[in-house]
C-alpha positions as CSV (number, residue, x, y, z in Angstrom):
1,M,62.7,5.3,-7.3
2,R,61.7,8.9,-7.5
3,K,60.2,8.4,-10.9
4,A,58.2,5.4,-9.7
5,L,56.7,7.5,-6.9
6,W,56.0,10.4,-9.2
7,C,54.0,8.0,-11.4
8,L,51.9,6.9,-8.6
9,L,50.8,10.3,-7.6
10,P,48.0,10.8,-10.2
11,L,46.6,7.4,-9.2
12,A,46.7,8.3,-5.6
13,S,44.8,11.7,-6.4
14,L,42.2,9.8,-8.5
15,V,41.6,7.3,-5.6
16,Y,41.4,10.3,-3.1
17,G,38.9,12.0,-5.4
18,C,36.7,9.0,-5.7
19,V,36.6,8.6,-1.9
20,T,35.8,12.3,-1.4
21,T,33.0,12.2,-4.1
22,G,31.7,9.0,-2.6
23,S,31.6,10.5,0.9
24,A,29.9,13.5,-0.4
25,T,27.2,11.4,-2.1
26,Q,26.7,9.4,1.1
27,S,26.3,12.5,3.0
28,A,23.8,13.9,0.7
29,V,21.8,10.7,0.9
30,V,21.7,10.8,4.7
31,R,20.7,14.4,4.8
32,A,17.8,13.7,2.3
33,K,16.7,10.6,4.4
34,D,16.9,12.6,7.6
35,K,14.8,15.4,6.2
36,V,12.1,13.2,5.0
37,A,12.1,10.3,7.5
38,P,10.3,12.2,10.4
39,A,7.3,12.6,8.1
40,L,7.0,8.9,7.2
41,V,3.8,7.1,8.1
42,H,3.4,3.3,8.3
43,I,-0.3,2.6,7.4
44,R,-2.4,-0.3,8.5
45,P,-5.9,0.1,7.0
46,V,-8.7,-2.3,7.6
47,K,-10.2,-2.9,4.2
48,K,-13.5,-4.4,2.9
49,V,-12.6,-7.2,0.7
50,F,-15.2,-8.9,-1.4
51,S,-14.1,-12.5,-2.3
52,R,-16.1,-15.6,-3.5
53,G,-19.4,-14.0,-2.8
54,K,-18.9,-12.7,0.7
55,R,-17.5,-9.6,2.4
56,E,-14.5,-9.9,4.7
57,E,-12.4,-7.3,6.5
58,V,-8.6,-7.7,6.2
59,V,-5.6,-5.7,7.5
60,M,-3.3,-4.4,4.8
61,V,0.1,-2.7,5.0
62,G,1.1,0.5,3.2
63,S,3.1,3.7,3.4
64,G,2.5,7.3,3.3
65,F,3.9,10.7,4.1
66,I,2.8,13.8,6.0
67,I,2.5,17.0,3.8
68,S,1.2,19.5,6.3
69,P,1.6,20.4,10.0
70,D,-2.1,19.6,10.7
71,G,-1.7,16.0,9.6
72,Y,-2.7,15.6,6.0
73,V,-1.0,12.4,4.6
74,I,-0.6,11.3,0.9
75,T,-0.8,7.6,0.1
76,N,-2.2,5.3,-2.6
77,E,-5.8,4.7,-3.4
78,H,-5.1,1.0,-3.5
79,V,-3.8,1.3,0.1
80,A,-6.6,3.3,1.7
81,G,-9.5,3.0,-0.7
82,K,-12.6,1.3,0.8
83,A,-11.0,1.1,4.2
84,S,-13.3,1.0,7.2
85,F,-10.6,2.0,9.6
86,V,-7.1,3.3,9.3
87,Q,-4.3,3.1,11.8
88,C,-1.1,4.9,11.2
89,V,2.2,4.5,13.0
90,L,4.3,7.7,13.0
91,Y,8.1,7.8,12.8
92,N,8.4,8.1,16.5
93,K,6.2,4.8,16.8
94,E,3.1,6.8,18.0
95,E,-0.1,5.1,16.8
96,V,-2.7,7.5,15.4
97,E,-6.1,7.0,13.8
98,A,-6.7,8.6,10.4
99,E,-9.8,9.5,8.4
100,V,-9.9,8.9,4.7
101,V,-10.5,12.4,3.3
102,G,-10.8,11.2,-0.3
103,V,-9.5,9.0,-3.0
104,D,-8.8,9.1,-6.8
105,P,-8.5,5.7,-8.5
106,Y,-7.7,7.4,-11.8
107,T,-4.3,8.5,-10.4
108,D,-4.1,6.0,-7.4
109,I,-3.9,8.8,-4.9
110,A,-5.5,8.9,-1.5
111,V,-5.5,11.5,1.2
112,L,-5.7,10.9,5.0
113,K,-6.1,13.2,7.9
114,L,-4.4,12.2,11.1
115,D,-6.3,12.7,14.4
116,V,-3.6,14.8,16.2
117,A,-3.5,18.1,18.2
118,E,0.2,19.0,17.8
119,P,1.9,20.2,14.7
120,L,3.7,17.4,12.9
121,S,6.9,17.2,10.8
122,H,6.1,17.3,7.1
123,V,7.9,16.9,3.7
124,T,8.7,19.5,1.2
125,L,7.1,18.8,-2.2
126,G,9.5,19.2,-5.2
127,R,8.9,19.3,-8.9
128,S,8.8,16.0,-10.8
129,S,9.0,18.1,-14.1
130,A,12.6,19.0,-13.2
131,L,13.6,15.3,-12.9
132,E,16.3,13.9,-15.3
133,A,17.1,10.3,-16.0
134,G,20.3,9.4,-14.0
135,Q,19.4,11.5,-10.9
136,T,19.9,9.7,-7.6
137,V,16.6,9.2,-5.7
138,L,15.5,7.4,-2.5
139,A,12.4,5.3,-2.0
140,L,11.1,5.2,1.6
141,G,8.4,3.4,3.2
142,S,7.4,-0.1,4.7
143,P,8.5,-2.8,2.2
144,H,6.8,-6.2,3.3
145,G,5.7,-4.4,6.5
146,L,9.4,-3.3,7.4
147,A,8.7,0.3,8.5
148,R,11.2,3.2,8.1
149,S,13.1,1.5,5.2
150,V,15.1,3.3,2.7
151,S,16.4,2.2,-0.7
152,L,18.7,3.9,-3.0
153,G,18.8,4.1,-6.9
154,I,18.4,6.4,-9.9
155,V,15.7,7.7,-12.1
156,S,15.6,5.3,-15.1
157,V,13.0,7.1,-17.2
158,T,10.9,10.1,-16.4
159,D,8.0,9.4,-18.6
160,R,7.2,5.7,-18.8
161,Y,3.8,5.0,-20.3
162,L,2.0,2.0,-18.7
163,E,-1.1,0.5,-20.4
164,D,-4.2,0.1,-18.3
165,H,-4.6,-3.3,-16.7
166,G,-8.0,-4.1,-15.1
167,E,-8.7,-1.7,-12.4
168,T,-5.0,-0.5,-12.5
169,V,-5.1,2.5,-14.8
170,S,-3.2,5.7,-15.3
171,P,-4.9,7.7,-18.0
172,Y,-3.6,11.1,-16.9
173,N,0.1,10.6,-16.3
174,N,3.3,8.9,-17.4
175,W,5.4,7.2,-14.6
176,I,8.8,7.8,-13.0
177,Q,10.7,4.6,-13.4
178,T,13.4,3.9,-10.9
179,D,15.7,1.1,-9.8
180,A,15.4,2.2,-6.1
181,A,13.7,-0.8,-4.7
182,I,9.9,-0.5,-4.5
183,N,8.2,-3.7,-3.0
184,Q,4.9,-4.5,-1.6
185,G,4.2,-2.2,1.4
186,N,6.2,0.6,-0.2
187,S,3.0,1.7,-1.9
188,G,2.1,5.3,-1.0
189,G,5.7,6.1,0.3
190,P,7.8,9.1,-1.0
191,L,10.3,9.0,-3.8
192,V,12.8,11.8,-2.8
193,N,15.6,13.5,-4.5
194,L,19.0,14.4,-2.9
195,K,17.6,17.8,-1.8
196,G,15.2,15.9,0.5
197,E,12.2,16.9,-1.7
198,V,9.5,14.5,-2.5
199,V,9.3,14.0,-6.3
200,G,7.0,11.1,-6.6
201,V,4.6,8.7,-4.8
202,N,5.8,5.1,-5.0
203,A,3.0,2.9,-6.4
204,R,4.0,0.0,-8.6
205,M,6.6,-2.6,-9.2
206,L,7.3,-4.9,-12.2
207,R,6.8,-8.4,-11.0
208,G,9.6,-10.8,-11.8
209,A,12.1,-7.9,-12.5
210,E,15.0,-6.9,-10.4
211,N,14.3,-3.5,-8.8
212,V,12.0,-2.1,-11.6
213,G,9.6,0.3,-9.8
214,F,7.2,3.1,-10.8
215,A,6.2,6.4,-8.9
216,I,3.4,8.8,-9.6
217,P,4.9,12.2,-10.4
218,I,4.4,14.6,-7.6
219,D,3.2,17.4,-10.0
220,I,0.1,15.1,-10.8
221,A,-0.4,14.1,-7.2
222,R,-0.2,17.7,-5.9
223,E,-3.1,18.7,-8.2
224,V,-5.2,15.7,-7.1
225,V,-4.4,16.2,-3.4
226,D,-5.5,20.0,-3.6
227,Q,-8.9,19.0,-5.0
228,I,-9.5,16.2,-2.6
229,I,-8.7,18.5,0.4
230,A,-11.0,21.3,-1.0
231,H,-13.8,19.2,-2.3
232,G,-13.4,15.6,-1.1
233,R,-13.1,14.4,-4.7
234,V,-11.8,15.1,-8.1
235,M,-14.1,16.4,-10.9
236,R,-13.0,15.8,-14.4
237,S,-14.7,16.3,-17.8
238,W,-15.5,13.4,-20.2
239,I,-16.7,13.4,-23.7
240,G,-16.8,9.6,-24.4
241,V,-13.9,8.8,-26.6
242,T,-11.1,6.3,-26.6
243,L,-7.9,7.7,-28.0
244,Q,-4.8,6.1,-29.8
245,E,-1.5,7.7,-30.9
246,M,-1.1,8.8,-34.4
247,T,1.5,6.2,-35.3
248,R,-1.4,3.7,-35.3
249,K,-2.8,5.6,-38.4
250,T,0.1,7.1,-40.2
251,D,3.9,7.0,-40.3
252,D,4.1,10.6,-41.5
253,P,5.6,12.6,-38.6
254,S,4.2,15.9,-40.2
255,I,0.6,14.9,-39.6
256,E,-0.6,16.0,-36.2
257,G,-3.6,15.2,-34.0
258,V,-4.8,12.1,-32.0
259,V,-6.8,9.2,-33.4
260,I,-10.4,8.5,-32.1
261,A,-10.3,4.8,-31.8
262,D,-13.8,4.2,-30.2
263,I,-16.9,6.2,-29.3
264,D,-19.0,5.5,-26.2
265,P,-22.7,5.3,-27.4
266,L,-23.7,7.0,-24.1
267,G,-21.3,9.8,-24.3
268,A,-21.3,13.4,-25.7
269,A,-19.0,12.6,-28.7
270,F,-21.6,10.1,-30.0
271,E,-24.4,12.6,-29.8
272,A,-22.3,15.2,-31.6
273,G,-21.7,12.9,-34.5
274,L,-17.9,12.1,-33.9
275,K,-16.9,8.7,-35.4
276,P,-14.2,6.1,-34.9
277,G,-11.3,6.9,-37.3
278,D,-11.7,10.7,-36.9
279,V,-8.6,12.6,-36.0
280,M,-9.0,15.1,-33.3
281,L,-7.0,18.2,-34.0
282,A,-7.9,20.7,-31.4
283,I,-10.4,21.5,-28.6
284,D,-11.5,25.2,-28.4
285,G,-8.4,26.1,-30.6
286,E,-6.0,24.2,-28.3
287,P,-4.1,21.5,-30.3
288,T,-4.5,17.9,-29.3
289,N,-1.4,16.1,-30.6
290,A,-0.3,12.6,-29.6
291,R,2.3,11.2,-31.9
292,F,3.3,8.4,-29.6
293,E,1.5,6.6,-26.8
294,E,3.4,8.5,-24.1
295,D,1.8,11.7,-25.4
296,L,-1.8,10.3,-24.8
297,P,-1.9,11.2,-21.0
298,V,-1.3,14.9,-21.9
299,V,-4.4,14.9,-24.3
300,R,-6.5,12.9,-21.9
301,K,-5.8,15.4,-19.1
302,Q,-6.5,18.3,-21.5
303,I,-10.1,17.0,-21.9
304,A,-10.4,16.2,-18.2
305,D,-9.4,19.8,-17.1
306,I,-12.2,21.3,-19.1
307,P,-15.0,22.4,-16.7
308,V,-17.8,20.0,-16.4
309,D,-21.0,20.9,-18.5
310,A,-18.9,23.2,-20.7
311,E,-19.7,23.7,-24.4
312,V,-16.5,23.2,-26.5
313,V,-15.8,23.1,-30.2
314,V,-13.8,19.9,-31.3
315,R,-12.0,20.1,-34.6
316,V,-11.6,16.7,-36.4
317,A,-10.1,15.6,-39.6
318,R,-12.4,13.2,-41.5
319,G,-11.0,12.1,-44.8
320,D,-9.8,15.2,-46.6
321,E,-12.0,17.7,-44.8
322,E,-11.8,19.3,-41.3
323,I,-15.1,19.6,-39.3
324,D,-15.9,21.7,-36.2
325,V,-18.3,19.8,-33.8
326,L,-20.0,21.5,-30.8
327,L,-20.5,19.3,-27.7
328,T,-21.1,19.6,-24.0
329,T,-18.7,17.8,-21.6
330,E,-20.0,15.6,-18.8
331,E,-18.5,14.7,-15.5
332,K,-16.3,11.5,-15.7
333,S,-17.9,8.8,-13.6
334,D,-16.2,6.9,-10.8
335,L,-13.7,4.2,-12.0
336,K,-14.8,1.7,-9.4
337,G,-18.5,1.0,-8.4
338,D,-19.6,0.2,-4.8
339,E,-19.8,-3.5,-3.9
340,V,-22.4,-5.0,-1.6
341,E,-22.8,-8.4,0.0
342,F,-26.2,-10.1,-0.2
343,A,-25.6,-12.6,2.6
344,E,-29.0,-14.4,2.6
345,W,-28.6,-15.4,-1.0
346,G,-24.9,-15.9,-0.8
347,F,-23.5,-13.5,-3.4
348,T,-22.0,-10.1,-4.1
349,A,-22.9,-7.4,-6.5
350,T,-21.3,-4.1,-7.7
351,E,-22.4,-1.1,-9.6
352,L,-22.1,-0.9,-13.4
353,T,-19.2,1.1,-14.5
354,P,-18.9,2.9,-17.9
355,A,-16.2,0.2,-18.9
356,M,-18.7,-2.6,-18.1
357,V,-21.5,-1.0,-20.0
358,R,-19.1,-0.6,-23.2
359,R,-18.0,-4.3,-22.9
360,A,-21.5,-5.6,-22.5
361,R,-22.9,-3.2,-25.1
362,L,-25.8,-2.3,-22.9
363,P,-28.2,0.5,-24.0
364,S,-28.0,2.2,-20.7
365,R,-26.2,2.1,-17.4
366,K,-29.1,0.3,-15.5
367,G,-28.5,-2.9,-13.7
368,V,-26.0,-4.5,-11.3
369,V,-23.2,-6.9,-11.8
370,V,-22.7,-10.2,-9.9
371,S,-19.1,-10.0,-8.6
372,G,-19.0,-13.4,-6.7
373,R,-21.1,-16.2,-5.1
374,Q,-20.7,-18.5,-2.3
375,A,-20.8,-22.4,-2.8
376,G,-24.1,-23.8,-1.6
377,G,-26.0,-20.6,-1.5
378,I,-29.2,-19.6,-3.1
379,A,-27.4,-17.7,-5.9
380,A,-25.2,-20.8,-6.6
381,A,-28.4,-23.0,-6.6
382,A,-30.0,-20.7,-9.2
383,R,-26.9,-20.9,-11.3
384,L,-26.2,-17.2,-11.1
385,Q,-22.6,-16.6,-12.3
386,R,-19.9,-14.0,-11.6
387,G,-20.1,-11.4,-14.4
388,D,-23.9,-11.7,-14.9
389,I,-25.7,-8.5,-15.2
390,I,-29.1,-8.4,-13.4
391,L,-31.5,-6.2,-15.4
392,E,-34.9,-7.1,-13.8
393,V,-36.4,-8.5,-10.8
394,D,-40.0,-9.8,-11.0
395,E,-40.5,-7.5,-14.0
396,A,-39.2,-4.5,-12.1
397,E,-36.3,-2.8,-13.9
398,V,-33.1,-2.6,-11.9
399,E,-32.0,1.1,-11.9
400,N,-28.8,0.8,-9.7
401,L,-27.3,-0.9,-6.8
402,G,-29.1,1.1,-4.2
403,Q,-32.5,0.3,-5.8
404,F,-31.6,-3.4,-6.2
405,R,-30.7,-3.7,-2.5
406,R,-34.1,-2.1,-1.5
407,I,-35.9,-4.8,-3.7
408,Y,-33.7,-7.5,-2.3
409,E,-34.5,-6.5,1.3
410,D,-38.2,-6.4,0.5
411,L,-37.9,-10.1,-0.9
412,I,-36.2,-11.2,2.2
413,A,-38.7,-9.7,4.5
414,S,-41.7,-11.0,2.6
415,K,-40.2,-14.5,2.3
416,Q,-41.3,-14.8,-1.2
417,R,-40.9,-18.3,-2.4
418,L,-39.8,-17.7,-6.1
419,V,-38.2,-14.8,-7.7
420,M,-37.7,-14.3,-11.4
421,M,-34.7,-12.3,-12.7
422,V,-33.7,-11.2,-16.1
423,V,-29.9,-11.5,-16.5
424,K,-27.5,-10.7,-19.3
425,R,-24.7,-13.2,-19.7
426,G,-22.3,-12.3,-22.5
427,A,-24.3,-11.6,-25.6
428,L,-27.4,-13.5,-24.3
429,T,-30.2,-12.5,-22.1
430,H,-32.0,-15.2,-20.1
431,F,-34.2,-15.8,-17.0
432,V,-32.9,-16.9,-13.7
433,L,-35.3,-18.5,-11.2
434,V,-34.2,-17.9,-7.6
435,K,-35.8,-20.3,-5.0
436,Q,-35.9,-19.4,-1.3
437,D,-38.0,-21.2,1.5
438,R,-40.2,-19.5,4.0
439,N,-37.2,-18.9,6.2
440,G,-35.1,-17.4,3.5
441,A,-32.9,-20.5,3.2
442,P,-32.1,-22.2,-0.1
443,A,-34.4,-25.1,-1.2
444,S,-32.8,-28.4,-0.1
445,E,-30.9,-30.4,-2.6
446,P,-29.4,-33.9,-2.5
447,A,-26.0,-34.0,-0.9
448,E,-24.4,-35.3,-4.0
449,V,-25.6,-32.5,-6.2
450,Q,-24.7,-29.9,-3.5
451,S,-21.2,-31.5,-3.4
452,R,-20.7,-31.2,-7.2
453,K,-21.7,-27.5,-7.1
454,E,-19.2,-26.7,-4.3
455,A,-16.5,-28.5,-6.2
456,Y,-17.5,-26.5,-9.4
457,D,-17.3,-23.2,-7.4
458,D,-13.9,-24.1,-5.9
459,V,-12.4,-23.8,-9.4
460,E,-14.0,-20.8,-10.7
């Protein structure tokens, strides 16, 4: 009997040790939560949404966290971008209005300023560079509108590379992947370590997966926030190249550099004579190495961090020789152009972005893009389509969205009967005849034709 009891002692010690360790972890989680929770913000922005050719305002739900006593808040650009009004609910359930100080779509970061007089609780920012896979983290925020929620998990990967998808891009950072639950509404909330330090900004989830979420590293976010608070925006340099990892060109690990996959014909690299297939070796003597795709954000940021309008020497390998090319950097343009509703004609249009110019192979950045149209409107009757690029109106070249809006307003005021536009659709350029009656309404059409057009629009 004594022997049996003696044999049970190690097992009892192990169980006691597990309980003690579990209690210690639980206590650390609660302490970390308590440290950050008072700085949580439940965000309800009223956003301008352009859908099917008209502008609407909708109330969204997101998360954020206070980073200073005077009320600066970090959230996502996709939460607060293009918001006409932002209402925030603090941890004590106080409702406060906020101003959008600035946004950066390239990192999906936005900065708000709460309208408060008293100092506020705020978080401590940690260092995402110190994170390791396997570390315990908490994701806080308002998943599906459920404010003050906390989920627990670990860091799965510290440098996950995510390819760009539409307007969802991340050229300058890899992502923190975590299995702490991140759902819709968590966007903009903090990812927190067990010290109670914010190490990331929750931003994405993998649809169809079980708790696979992604956060923006706080080291990247901190740089962006500092610039937005100081200048209202982030300035970055651009030379007009698309880069690919070296494994696309060679399987020899000893060959360094980064592949230039494409050249923007409107950029400095094209003017300087760089070519697709060149291997970029260095900029002003600083090596540019991207062996794998997760190395690309570092090189892109290296270019972006060069002062705008600076002269730099780019060394490239072309065939068996190395060439030094002198070029001047330009300021990187906005990722998303402004969008405007043209209600009398029943359509919306947006500014041309560099990506649109490249896809359409336009010789310049002049023109505007049709982003949507309403069934039964003048634009639909003229068979204007989403994606059309309006280049001319009555032989007047369209410079940008602002100028097009002025032309449009003059046409509405003058009640001009017929308007001829030159439009680029895909690879072809053609004429579009817009008809408006003296009251600015569309020319009447048989009900059967109108019905067919509406049905067609419904399935676009």
